[in-house]
C-alpha positions in Angstrom: 135.0 162.0 131.1 136.8 160.0 133.7 136.1 160.6 137.4 138.7 161.9 139.7 141.5 159.4 140.1 142.1 157.9 143.5 144.7 159.8 145.7 147.2 157.0 145.2 147.1 157.5 141.5 147.6 161.3 142.1 150.7 160.7 144.2 152.1 158.2 141.9 151.6 160.5 138.9 153.3 163.4 140.7 156.3 161.1 141.5 156.5 160.0 137.9 156.4 163.6 136.7 159.0 164.6 139.2 161.3 161.9 137.8 160.8 163.4 134.3 158.8 160.5 132.8 157.4 161.8 129.5 154.9 158.9 129.5 153.4 160.3 132.7 152.9 163.7 131.1 151.2 161.9 128.1 149.0 159.9 130.5 148.1 163.1 132.4 147.4 164.9 129.1 145.1 162.1 127.9 143.2 162.2 131.1 142.8 165.9 131.6 143.3 167.7 128.3 139.6 167.9 127.5 138.9 169.3 131.0 141.7 172.0 130.6 140.6 173.0 127.1 136.9 173.2 127.9 137.5 175.3 131.1 139.9 177.6 129.2 137.4 177.9 126.3 134.6 178.6 128.8 136.5 181.5 130.3 138.0 182.9 127.2 135.4 182.0 124.5 138.2 181.5 122.0 139.4 178.2 120.6 143.0 179.4 119.8 143.4 180.9 123.2 142.1 177.7 124.9 144.7 175.8 122.9 147.4 178.1 124.1 146.2 177.8 127.7 146.1 174.0 127.4 149.8 173.9 126.2 150.8 176.4 129.0 149.0 174.4 131.7 150.7 171.1 130.8 154.0 172.9 130.4 153.7 174.3 133.9 152.8 170.9 135.3 155.8 169.4 133.6 158.1 172.0 134.9 156.6 172.2 138.4 155.3 168.7 139.4 156.2 169.5 143.1 153.7 172.3 143.1 150.9 169.7 143.5 150.0 169.0 147.1 147.8 165.9 147.6 146.6 167.3 150.9 145.0 170.3 149.1 142.8 168.1 146.9 142.9 165.8 143.9 145.2 166.3 140.9 142.1 166.9 138.8 141.2 169.8 141.0 144.7 171.1 140.9 144.9 171.0 137.1 141.5 172.8 137.0 142.6 175.5 139.3 145.8 176.1 137.3 143.7 176.3 134.2 141.2 178.7 135.7 143.9 180.9 137.1 145.8 181.1 133.8 142.6 181.6 131.8 141.4 184.4 134.1 144.8 186.1 133.9 144.7 185.9 130.1 141.1 187.3 130.1 142.1 190.2 132.3 145.1 190.9 130.1 143.0 190.8 126.9 140.3 193.0 128.4 142.6 195.6 129.9 141.6 199.0 128.6 138.3 197.8 127.1 136.0 199.3 129.6 135.8 200.1 133.3 137.5 198.0 136.0 134.0 197.1 137.3 133.0 195.7 133.9 136.2 193.7 133.7 135.7 192.2 137.1 132.1 191.4 136.3 133.2 189.6 133.2 135.9 187.7 135.2 133.4 186.7 137.8 130.9 185.5 135.2 133.6 183.5 133.4 134.8 182.0 136.7 131.3 181.0 137.7 130.7 179.4 134.2 134.0 177.5 134.4 133.2 176.3 137.9 129.7 175.2 136.8 131.3 173.2 133.9 133.8 171.6 136.2 131.1 170.7 138.7 128.9 169.1 136.1 131.7 167.1 134.6 132.9 166.0 138.1 129.6 165.1 139.7 128.6 161.5 140.0 127.1 160.1 136.8 123.6 159.4 138.3 123.3 163.1 139.3 124.6 164.3 136.0 122.2 162.0 134.1 119.2 163.4 136.0 120.2 167.0 135.4 120.8 166.3 131.7 117.4 164.8 131.3 115.8 167.8 133.1 117.7 170.6 131.3 118.6 169.3 127.9 115.6 167.0 127.3 113.1 169.1 129.3 112.0 166.1 131.4 110.3 166.7 134.8 111.2 164.5 137.7 108.5 161.9 136.9 109.7 161.6 133.3 113.4 161.5 134.4 112.5 158.7 136.9 110.9 156.7 134.1 113.8 157.3 131.7 116.3 156.3 134.4 114.2 153.5 135.8 114.3 154.8 139.3 111.7 155.9 141.8 110.3 159.4 141.6 111.7 160.1 145.1 115.2 159.1 143.9 114.8 161.3 140.8 113.8 164.3 142.9 116.8 163.6 145.3 119.3 163.4 142.4 117.9 166.6 140.8 118.0 168.4 144.2 121.6 167.3 144.9 122.8 168.1 141.4 121.2 171.6 141.6 122.8 172.1 145.1 126.2 171.3 143.7 125.7 173.6 140.8 124.5 176.4 143.0 128.0 176.5 144.6 129.5 177.7 141.3 128.5 181.3 142.2 129.0 180.9 145.9 132.7 180.1 145.9 135.0 183.1 146.6 137.2 184.2 143.8 140.3 184.1 146.0 140.1 180.3 146.4 142.2 179.8 143.3 145.1 181.7 144.9 145.7 179.0 147.5 149.3 177.9 148.0 150.4 175.8 145.1 147.2 176.4 143.2 147.6 179.9 141.8 148.3 181.1 138.3 151.5 179.6 136.8 154.2 182.2 136.4 
């Protein structure tokens, strides 16, 4: 998955979208569709619903390119926040009447944390992600990860610690963060 684009790319993309360049939407879709779909799927647990959210998010972006504010963060983050807000709104709507309000909010918090964790992992620098993948998917300890990555044991421990610190923020972020100006749920 590509890393965040430089801010210049973000501003240029916004300008192209504002001018109505269909090619810009295609480029944006190519770059972020898998992110949008995976975040929506993580929150909703439903392939068809994730497909709908993906279409809605890119439709919203096409219709509202000026809602993006480069001062608030990268375009990648903006797209992820729109997706998360839309998916959570859909989850709340789908779960309405299926239990207590507390159960619904717990489900929403869990889905939010899982989606943020996915986003954090896909956005973190490749060296950190590689160390975490070795540790968790291949059950390597820091010594084995160091050997596999051909780095020192100290560097392997540092990468694992930093990666885990980043992941720990998935539960620490307040839910209201997604409601910042220009970053809320599309209407």
